[in-house]
GUMIBA-10862 format. One record per atom (N, C-alpha, C, CB): residue number from 0; atom name; x, y, z. Coordinates in pm, 1 decimal. Glycine has a CB too. Example, Ala and Ser with C-alpha at 12.3 -4.5 7.8 and 13.67 -1.06 7.14 Angstrom:
+------+------+----------+----------+----------+
! keba ! guti !        X !        Y !        Z !
+------+------+----------+----------+----------+
!    0 !    N !   1319.0 !   -569.0 !    780.0 !
!    0 !   CA !   1230.0 !   -450.0 !    780.0 !
!    0 !    C !   1320.0 !   -330.0 !    780.0 !
!    0 !   CB !   1130.8 !   -447.3 !    904.6 !
!    1 !    N !   1285.0 !   -225.0 !    708.0 !
!    1 !   CA !   1367.0 !   -106.0 !    714.0 !
!    1 !    C !   1290.0 !      3.0 !    787.0 !
!    1 !   CB !   1408.4 !    -59.8 !    572.5 !
+------+------+----------+----------+----------+
END
This chain:
+------+------+----------+----------+----------+
! keba ! guti !        X !        Y !        Z !
+------+------+----------+----------+----------+
!    0 !    N !     97.2 !   -137.1 !    -19.2 !
!    0 !   CA !    -11.7 !      7.4 !      9.7 !
!    0 !    C !     96.5 !    105.3 !    -23.2 !
!    0 !   CB !    -87.8 !     39.1 !    197.3 !
!    1 !    N !     67.4 !    197.6 !    -44.8 !
!    1 !   CA !    120.9 !    350.9 !   -127.9 !
!    1 !    C !     76.6 !    436.3 !    -27.5 !
!    1 !   CB !     44.2 !    401.7 !   -295.6 !
!    2 !    N !    131.6 !    539.1 !     65.9 !
!    2 !   CA !     71.0 !    646.1 !    115.5 !
!    2 !    C !    109.2 !    827.9 !     35.8 !
!    2 !   CB !    118.0 !    625.7 !    274.8 !
!    3 !    N !    -81.1 !    824.9 !     87.3 !
!    3 !   CA !   -110.9 !    966.0 !     53.7 !
!    3 !    C !     36.8 !   1076.2 !    103.4 !
!    3 !   CB !   -270.1 !   1007.0 !    148.3 !
!    4 !    N !    102.5 !   1198.7 !     48.7 !
!    4 !   CA !    176.3 !   1285.5 !    145.8 !
!    4 !    C !     39.5 !   1364.6 !    180.1 !
!    4 !   CB !    319.7 !   1384.2 !     79.1 !
!    5 !    N !     44.1 !   1442.5 !    290.8 !
!    5 !   CA !    -46.3 !   1524.2 !    365.9 !
!    5 !    C !    -29.8 !   1651.5 !    229.5 !
!    5 !   CB !     14.2 !   1566.5 !    557.2 !
!    6 !    N !   -192.7 !   1699.7 !    218.3 !
!    6 !   CA !   -150.9 !   1840.9 !    123.0 !
!    6 !    C !   -105.3 !   1945.1 !    162.6 !
!    6 !   CB !   -242.1 !   1899.7 !     59.6 !
!    7 !    N !    -54.7 !   2033.5 !    104.7 !
!    7 !   CA !     -6.0 !   2153.3 !    193.1 !
!    7 !    C !     20.9 !   2225.9 !     74.8 !
!    7 !   CB !    127.1 !   2134.8 !    305.5 !
!    8 !    N !    -25.6 !   2401.7 !    119.0 !
!    8 !   CA !     14.3 !   2462.7 !     14.3 !
!    8 !    C !     68.5 !   2459.9 !   -104.1 !
!    8 !   CB !     51.6 !   2504.4 !     38.7 !
!    9 !    N !     42.8 !   2517.7 !   -210.0 !
!    9 !   CA !    134.7 !   2508.3 !   -294.3 !
!    9 !    C !    231.1 !   2623.6 !   -339.6 !
!    9 !   CB !     75.7 !   2463.8 !   -384.7 !
!   10 !    N !    207.1 !   2742.3 !   -234.5 !
!   10 !   CA !    265.0 !   2886.2 !   -222.3 !
!   10 !    C !    281.0 !   2903.7 !    -95.8 !
!   10 !   CB !    184.4 !   3000.0 !   -276.3 !
!   11 !    N !    348.4 !   2993.1 !    -29.2 !
!   11 !   CA !    314.9 !   3048.3 !     86.2 !
!   11 !    C !    279.6 !   3222.4 !     92.9 !
!   11 !   CB !    429.7 !   3007.9 !    170.8 !
!   12 !    N !    299.2 !   3301.8 !    -28.2 !
!   12 !   CA !    304.2 !   3398.0 !    -32.3 !
!   12 !    C !    427.0 !   3441.5 !    -70.3 !
!   12 !   CB !    260.9 !   3430.9 !     53.4 !
!   13 !    N !    538.6 !   3406.2 !     16.6 !
!   13 !   CA !    660.6 !   3467.4 !    -67.8 !
!   13 !    C !    766.8 !   3374.5 !   -150.9 !
!   13 !   CB !    747.8 !   3545.6 !     33.0 !
!   14 !    N !    791.6 !   3481.9 !   -241.3 !
!   14 !   CA !    827.8 !   3454.2 !   -310.8 !
!   14 !    C !    984.2 !   3362.8 !   -276.0 !
!   14 !   CB !    806.5 !   3558.6 !   -375.1 !
!   15 !    N !   1023.3 !   3449.2 !   -214.1 !
!   15 !   CA !   1209.4 !   3382.4 !   -173.2 !
!   15 !    C !   1172.8 !   3203.2 !    -77.9 !
!   15 !   CB !   1329.4 !   3553.6 !      7.2 !
!   16 !    N !   1089.6 !   3210.6 !     -7.7 !
!   16 !   CA !   1028.6 !   3056.0 !     74.6 !
!   16 !    C !    986.2 !   2991.1 !    -10.2 !
!   16 !   CB !    909.3 !   3053.8 !    182.3 !
!   17 !    N !    879.8 !   3054.3 !    -91.3 !
!   17 !   CA !    891.9 !   2918.6 !   -203.0 !
!   17 !    C !   1011.3 !   2886.0 !   -289.7 !
!   17 !   CB !    786.9 !   2930.7 !   -311.8 !
!   18 !    N !   1035.6 !   2940.8 !   -339.1 !
!   18 !   CA !   1213.4 !   2897.7 !   -436.8 !
!   18 !    C !   1233.8 !   2778.5 !   -333.4 !
!   18 !   CB !   1397.1 !   3056.3 !   -430.0 !
!   19 !    N !   1274.6 !   2819.2 !   -166.7 !
!   19 !   CA !   1388.9 !   2736.7 !   -111.2 !
!   19 !    C !   1238.3 !   2567.5 !    -77.2 !
!   19 !   CB !   1496.9 !   2852.7 !     87.0 !
!   20 !    N !   1141.9 !   2626.9 !    -46.6 !
!   20 !   CA !   1045.7 !   2517.8 !    -26.8 !
!   20 !    C !   1044.8 !   2403.9 !   -165.5 !
!   20 !   CB !    890.2 !   2595.2 !     -3.8 !
!   21 !    N !   1028.7 !   2518.8 !   -281.6 !
!   21 !   CA !   1067.3 !   2398.1 !   -412.6 !
!   21 !    C !   1160.2 !   2316.3 !   -440.3 !
!   21 !   CB !   1082.1 !   2438.5 !   -518.9 !
!   22 !    N !   1295.9 !   2341.3 !   -387.1 !
!   22 !   CA !   1423.6 !   2288.7 !   -387.2 !
!   22 !    C !   1389.8 !   2157.1 !   -247.7 !
!   22 !   CB !   1557.3 !   2433.6 !   -354.4 !
!   23 !    N !   1323.9 !   2165.9 !   -208.8 !
!   23 !   CA !   1269.4 !   2062.6 !    -80.5 !
!   23 !    C !   1153.5 !   1949.8 !   -152.8 !
!   23 !   CB !   1173.2 !   2174.6 !     65.3 !
!   24 !    N !   1103.6 !   2021.0 !   -228.9 !
!   24 !   CA !    963.1 !   1899.7 !   -332.5 !
!   24 !    C !   1036.1 !   1784.0 !   -404.4 !
!   24 !   CB !    862.8 !   1996.2 !   -498.8 !
!   25 !    N !   1141.6 !   1828.6 !   -449.9 !
!   25 !   CA !   1205.8 !   1724.7 !   -510.7 !
!   25 !    C !   1309.8 !   1560.7 !   -449.6 !
!   25 !   CB !   1281.1 !   1814.1 !   -579.9 !
!   26 !    N !   1327.1 !   1604.3 !   -318.8 !
!   26 !   CA !   1427.4 !   1567.4 !   -234.8 !
!   26 !    C !   1399.6 !   1413.2 !   -210.7 !
!   26 !   CB !   1429.2 !   1657.6 !   -103.8 !
!   27 !    N !   1298.1 !   1359.7 !   -281.0 !
!   27 !   CA !   1228.7 !   1241.8 !   -260.5 !
!   27 !    C !   1334.2 !   1135.4 !   -356.4 !
!   27 !   CB !   1053.6 !   1258.5 !   -312.7 !
!   28 !    N !   1338.7 !   1273.4 !   -500.3 !
!   28 !   CA !   1393.8 !   1137.7 !   -599.7 !
!   28 !    C !   1524.0 !   1197.8 !   -628.8 !
!   28 !   CB !   1297.0 !   1094.3 !   -762.5 !
!   29 !    N !   1584.7 !   1224.6 !   -491.3 !
!   29 !   CA !   1755.3 !   1263.5 !   -493.2 !
!   29 !    C !   1839.5 !   1154.5 !   -361.1 !
!   29 !   CB !   1778.0 !   1476.7 !   -438.3 !
!   30 !    N !   1927.4 !   1108.0 !   -402.0 !
!   30 !   CA !   2027.1 !   1018.4 !   -364.4 !
!   30 !    C !   2006.5 !   1072.1 !   -202.9 !
!   30 !   CB !   2190.8 !   1036.9 !   -450.9 !
!   31 !    N !   2027.6 !    990.4 !   -125.8 !
!   31 !   CA !   1990.6 !   1003.4 !     32.0 !
!   31 !    C !   2148.9 !   1055.1 !     67.0 !
!   31 !   CB !   1928.9 !    829.8 !    125.8 !
!   32 !    N !   2234.8 !   1066.1 !    -19.7 !
!   32 !   CA !   2361.9 !   1127.1 !      4.7 !
!   32 !    C !   2336.9 !   1264.0 !      4.2 !
!   32 !   CB !   2467.2 !   1091.0 !    -91.3 !
!   33 !    N !   2244.9 !   1307.8 !    -91.6 !
!   33 !   CA !   2256.7 !   1479.6 !   -156.4 !
!   33 !    C !   2139.1 !   1533.5 !    -17.8 !
!   33 !   CB !   2167.8 !   1513.0 !   -389.5 !
!   34 !    N !   2111.6 !   1454.7 !     73.1 !
!   34 !   CA !   2030.7 !   1514.8 !    132.1 !
!   34 !    C !   2095.0 !   1648.3 !    247.3 !
!   34 !   CB !   1955.5 !   1400.3 !    188.7 !
!   35 !    N !   2174.8 !   1634.8 !    310.2 !
!   35 !   CA !   2200.0 !   1638.1 !    401.2 !
!   35 !    C !   2238.2 !   1786.1 !    346.1 !
!   35 !   CB !   2273.2 !   1531.6 !    461.7 !
!   36 !    N !   2349.1 !   1847.7 !    267.1 !
!   36 !   CA !   2353.7 !   1908.3 !    167.1 !
!   36 !    C !   2226.9 !   1995.0 !    137.8 !
!   36 !   CB !   2384.6 !   1821.2 !     78.9 !
!   37 !    N !   2116.9 !   1936.5 !     73.0 !
!   37 !   CA !   2039.8 !   2019.2 !     67.9 !
!   37 !    C !   1948.1 !   2090.3 !    122.7 !
!   37 !   CB !   2017.1 !   2000.4 !     23.0 !
!   38 !    N !   1965.3 !   2013.5 !    290.9 !
!   38 !   CA !   1865.7 !   2039.3 !    368.7 !
!   38 !    C !   1948.6 !   2205.9 !    475.8 !
!   38 !   CB !   1823.7 !   1864.1 !    464.2 !
!   39 !    N !   2094.4 !   2203.3 !    426.2 !
!   39 !   CA !   2182.5 !   2288.3 !    471.2 !
!   39 !    C !   2161.0 !   2419.8 !    374.6 !
!   39 !   CB !   2326.4 !   2221.5 !    470.9 !
!   40 !    N !   2193.5 !   2404.7 !    274.9 !
!   40 !   CA !   2127.9 !   2477.4 !    147.5 !
!   40 !    C !   1976.9 !   2600.4 !    194.3 !
!   40 !   CB !   2061.2 !   2322.2 !     32.7 !
!   41 !    N !   1888.8 !   2499.3 !    212.6 !
!   41 !   CA !   1770.2 !   2545.7 !    211.1 !
!   41 !    C !   1785.0 !   2634.3 !    373.9 !
!   41 !   CB !   1650.1 !   2411.9 !    187.5 !
!   42 !    N !   1840.0 !   2586.5 !    456.7 !
!   42 !   CA !   1863.4 !   2632.7 !    590.1 !
!   42 !    C !   1939.8 !   2782.2 !    580.7 !
!   42 !   CB !   1954.0 !   2517.3 !    671.0 !
!   43 !    N !   2037.3 !   2787.1 !    502.8 !
!   43 !   CA !   2075.9 !   2887.8 !    469.8 !
!   43 !    C !   2025.3 !   2985.3 !    372.7 !
!   43 !   CB !   2163.5 !   2860.6 !    452.0 !
!   44 !    N !   1931.9 !   2968.7 !    285.0 !
!   44 !   CA !   1854.2 !   3027.1 !    256.7 !
!   44 !    C !   1733.8 !   3085.6 !    321.7 !
!   44 !   CB !   1843.3 !   2979.4 !    190.9 !
!   45 !    N !   1730.9 !   3023.7 !    395.9 !
!   45 !   CA !   1587.4 !   3028.1 !    491.4 !
!   45 !    C !   1616.2 !   3181.4 !    558.1 !
!   45 !   CB !   1573.8 !   2875.8 !    638.5 !
!   46 !    N !   1728.1 !   3124.5 !    647.2 !
!   46 !   CA !   1802.4 !   3251.8 !    718.3 !
!   46 !    C !   1843.3 !   3373.2 !    699.7 !
!   46 !   CB !   1886.5 !   3233.4 !    746.5 !
!   47 !    N !   1886.5 !   3407.6 !    529.2 !
!   47 !   CA !   1897.9 !   3483.3 !    433.7 !
!   47 !    C !   1796.1 !   3564.3 !    425.1 !
!   47 !   CB !   1918.1 !   3425.3 !    333.8 !
!   48 !    N !   1668.9 !   3495.2 !    441.8 !
!   48 !   CA !   1559.8 !   3546.2 !    398.6 !
!   48 !    C !   1515.0 !   3632.5 !    553.5 !
!   48 !   CB !   1454.2 !   3418.8 !    331.8 !
!   49 !    N !   1525.7 !   3546.1 !    662.5 !
!   49 !   CA !   1493.8 !   3619.4 !    783.0 !
!   49 !    C !   1544.6 !   3757.9 !    784.1 !
!   49 !   CB !   1545.1 !   3550.3 !    898.3 !
!   50 !    N !   1673.8 !   3729.8 !    786.5 !
!   50 !   CA !   1794.3 !   3800.5 !    801.0 !
!   50 !    C !   1787.0 !   3947.2 !    718.1 !
!   50 !   CB !   1913.3 !   3703.8 !    748.0 !
!   51 !    N !   1673.7 !   3928.5 !    577.2 !
!   51 !   CA !   1685.8 !   4035.3 !    514.6 !
!   51 !    C !   1559.2 !   4068.0 !    617.6 !
!   51 !   CB !   1685.1 !   4039.3 !    342.1 !
!   52 !    N !   1483.9 !   4045.2 !    659.8 !
!   52 !   CA !   1324.5 !   4054.5 !    689.8 !
!   52 !    C !   1341.5 !   4194.9 !    775.9 !
!   52 !   CB !   1244.6 !   3901.0 !    791.6 !
!   53 !    N !   1463.8 !   4191.4 !    856.3 !
!   53 !   CA !   1447.4 !   4305.3 !    982.3 !
!   53 !    C !   1462.9 !   4192.1 !   1115.9 !
!   53 !   CB !   1258.0 !   4407.1 !    981.2 !
!   54 !    N !   1450.3 !   4321.1 !   1206.4 !
!   54 !   CA !   1466.0 !   4211.7 !   1284.4 !
!   54 !    C !   1381.2 !   4212.3 !   1407.9 !
!   54 !   CB !   1599.8 !   4199.1 !   1316.0 !
!   55 !    N !   1248.5 !   4244.8 !   1324.4 !
!   55 !   CA !   1095.7 !   4171.7 !   1388.3 !
!   55 !    C !   1030.7 !   4306.2 !   1470.3 !
!   55 !   CB !   1129.1 !   4008.5 !   1527.6 !
!   56 !    N !    889.4 !   4228.1 !   1550.1 !
!   56 !   CA !    832.0 !   4351.5 !   1611.4 !
!   56 !    C !    901.5 !   4404.8 !   1738.7 !
!   56 !   CB !    689.2 !   4325.3 !   1645.1 !
!   57 !    N !    949.7 !   4345.5 !   1835.0 !
!   57 !   CA !   1068.5 !   4376.5 !   1956.6 !
!   57 !    C !    968.6 !   4351.5 !   2073.2 !
!   57 !   CB !   1151.1 !   4559.2 !   1961.9 !
!   58 !    N !    954.3 !   4379.0 !   2175.2 !
!   58 !   CA !    851.3 !   4396.5 !   2295.4 !
!   58 !    C !    750.0 !   4308.2 !   2233.3 !
!   58 !   CB !    792.0 !   4562.5 !   2334.0 !
!   59 !    N !    683.9 !   4201.6 !   2294.2 !
!   59 !   CA !    558.2 !   4145.9 !   2256.0 !
!   59 !    C !    517.7 !   4073.9 !   2145.0 !
!   59 !   CB !    488.7 !   4225.6 !   2254.6 !
!   60 !    N !    662.3 !   4089.5 !   2058.9 !
!   60 !   CA !    650.8 !   4062.9 !   1963.6 !
!   60 !    C !    695.5 !   3915.9 !   1949.0 !
!   60 !   CB !    699.6 !   4153.1 !   1900.7 !
!   61 !    N !    764.0 !   3817.8 !   1835.5 !
!   61 !   CA !    741.7 !   3673.6 !   1789.3 !
!   61 !    C !    915.2 !   3703.5 !   1795.3 !
!   61 !   CB !    632.3 !   3621.6 !   1617.8 !
!   62 !    N !   1028.6 !   3816.1 !   1790.8 !
!   62 !   CA !   1152.6 !   3829.9 !   1736.3 !
!   62 !    C !   1244.6 !   3917.5 !   1822.9 !
!   62 !   CB !   1138.6 !   3882.2 !   1602.6 !
!   63 !    N !   1332.8 !   3906.5 !   1819.6 !
!   63 !   CA !   1433.0 !   4033.7 !   1836.3 !
!   63 !    C !   1437.2 !   4018.6 !   2021.9 !
!   63 !   CB !   1348.5 !   4222.1 !   1757.3 !
!   64 !    N !   1499.8 !   4162.7 !   2095.7 !
!   64 !   CA !   1564.1 !   4163.1 !   2208.5 !
!   64 !    C !   1399.8 !   4187.4 !   2257.7 !
!   64 !   CB !   1705.4 !   4276.5 !   2236.4 !
!   65 !    N !   1337.2 !   4156.4 !   2401.7 !
!   65 !   CA !   1198.0 !   4154.9 !   2425.7 !
!   65 !    C !   1135.3 !   4104.3 !   2446.2 !
!   65 !   CB !   1145.9 !   4173.7 !   2387.8 !
!   66 !    N !   1186.4 !   4016.4 !   2321.4 !
!   66 !   CA !   1045.8 !   3922.4 !   2264.1 !
!   66 !    C !   1050.5 !   3785.2 !   2356.2 !
!   66 !   CB !   1059.6 !   3869.2 !   2066.8 !
!   67 !    N !    910.6 !   3733.7 !   2263.8 !
!   67 !   CA !    886.9 !   3637.9 !   2390.1 !
!   67 !    C !   1027.7 !   3502.1 !   2359.7 !
!   67 !   CB !    680.2 !   3557.5 !   2380.9 !
!   68 !    N !   1083.2 !   3436.6 !   2448.5 !
!   68 !   CA !   1142.8 !   3321.8 !   2505.8 !
!   68 !    C !   1290.3 !   3342.3 !   2543.9 !
!   68 !   CB !   1129.4 !   3209.5 !   2412.0 !
!   69 !    N !   1368.8 !   3288.6 !   2493.6 !
!   69 !   CA !   1515.4 !   3362.4 !   2561.4 !
!   69 !    C !   1517.5 !   3518.4 !   2566.4 !
!   69 !   CB !   1657.1 !   3323.4 !   2464.8 !
!   70 !    N !   1622.4 !   3489.1 !   2601.9 !
!   70 !   CA !   1707.9 !   3647.6 !   2607.2 !
!   70 !    C !   1705.9 !   3731.5 !   2487.6 !
!   70 !   CB !   1870.6 !   3632.8 !   2631.1 !
!   71 !    N !   1686.5 !   3704.6 !   2389.8 !
!   71 !   CA !   1733.2 !   3719.7 !   2236.0 !
!   71 !    C !   1590.7 !   3686.1 !   2164.3 !
!   71 !   CB !   1873.1 !   3599.0 !   2184.0 !
!   72 !    N !   1508.5 !   3652.0 !   2246.2 !
!   72 !   CA !   1407.7 !   3627.1 !   2124.7 !
!   72 !    C !   1417.6 !   3479.8 !   2043.4 !
!   72 !   CB !   1437.4 !   3747.4 !   2011.7 !
!   73 !    N !   1523.5 !   3426.1 !   2062.3 !
!   73 !   CA !   1516.8 !   3343.9 !   1993.7 !
!   73 !    C !   1482.0 !   3176.8 !   2034.5 !
!   73 !   CB !   1618.2 !   3372.2 !   1942.9 !
!   74 !    N !   1492.6 !   3128.9 !   2187.4 !
!   74 !   CA !   1377.1 !   3044.6 !   2182.0 !
!   74 !    C !   1344.9 !   3032.1 !   2310.4 !
!   74 !   CB !   1392.4 !   2916.1 !   2116.8 !
!   75 !    N !   1327.7 !   2931.9 !   2371.2 !
!   75 !   CA !   1235.0 !   2908.4 !   2510.5 !
!   75 !    C !   1316.1 !   2970.7 !   2616.5 !
!   75 !   CB !   1203.6 !   2738.4 !   2554.9 !
!   76 !    N !   1215.8 !   3080.4 !   2703.3 !
!   76 !   CA !   1296.5 !   3120.5 !   2805.7 !
!   76 !    C !   1339.6 !   2989.2 !   2920.4 !
!   76 !   CB !   1213.7 !   3242.4 !   2873.7 !
!   77 !    N !   1393.3 !   3033.7 !   2996.2 !
!   77 !   CA !   1468.3 !   2916.6 !   3097.9 !
!   77 !    C !   1327.9 !   2923.9 !   3223.6 !
!   77 !   CB !   1676.8 !   2984.2 !   3180.2 !
!   78 !    N !   1289.4 !   2795.8 !   3211.7 !
!   78 !   CA !   1153.0 !   2819.4 !   3341.7 !
!   78 !    C !   1193.4 !   2765.7 !   3468.1 !
!   78 !   CB !    995.7 !   2730.8 !   3310.1 !
!   79 !    N !   1299.2 !   2772.5 !   3513.1 !
!   79 !   CA !   1361.4 !   2692.0 !   3626.0 !
!   79 !    C !   1330.0 !   2817.1 !   3737.9 !
!   79 !   CB !   1548.5 !   2639.7 !   3599.0 !
+------+------+----------+----------+----------+
END
């Protein structure tokens, strides 16, 4: 029996993000040995897109100093 992959939107509305996702869509047809390089390239391109987007909304937002998460807004705050 063949599994049907879950449906997902064909575009995000952000051309740069869509281009990165397109590189991942053909991953199943590539040799496993190439997967790490493809993911690393996609990760770098996503980081570039986010970097170009600016610092984020700041206090009360999702990124940047003062935002939710760790001290720099990058992850969960330490809840000890």
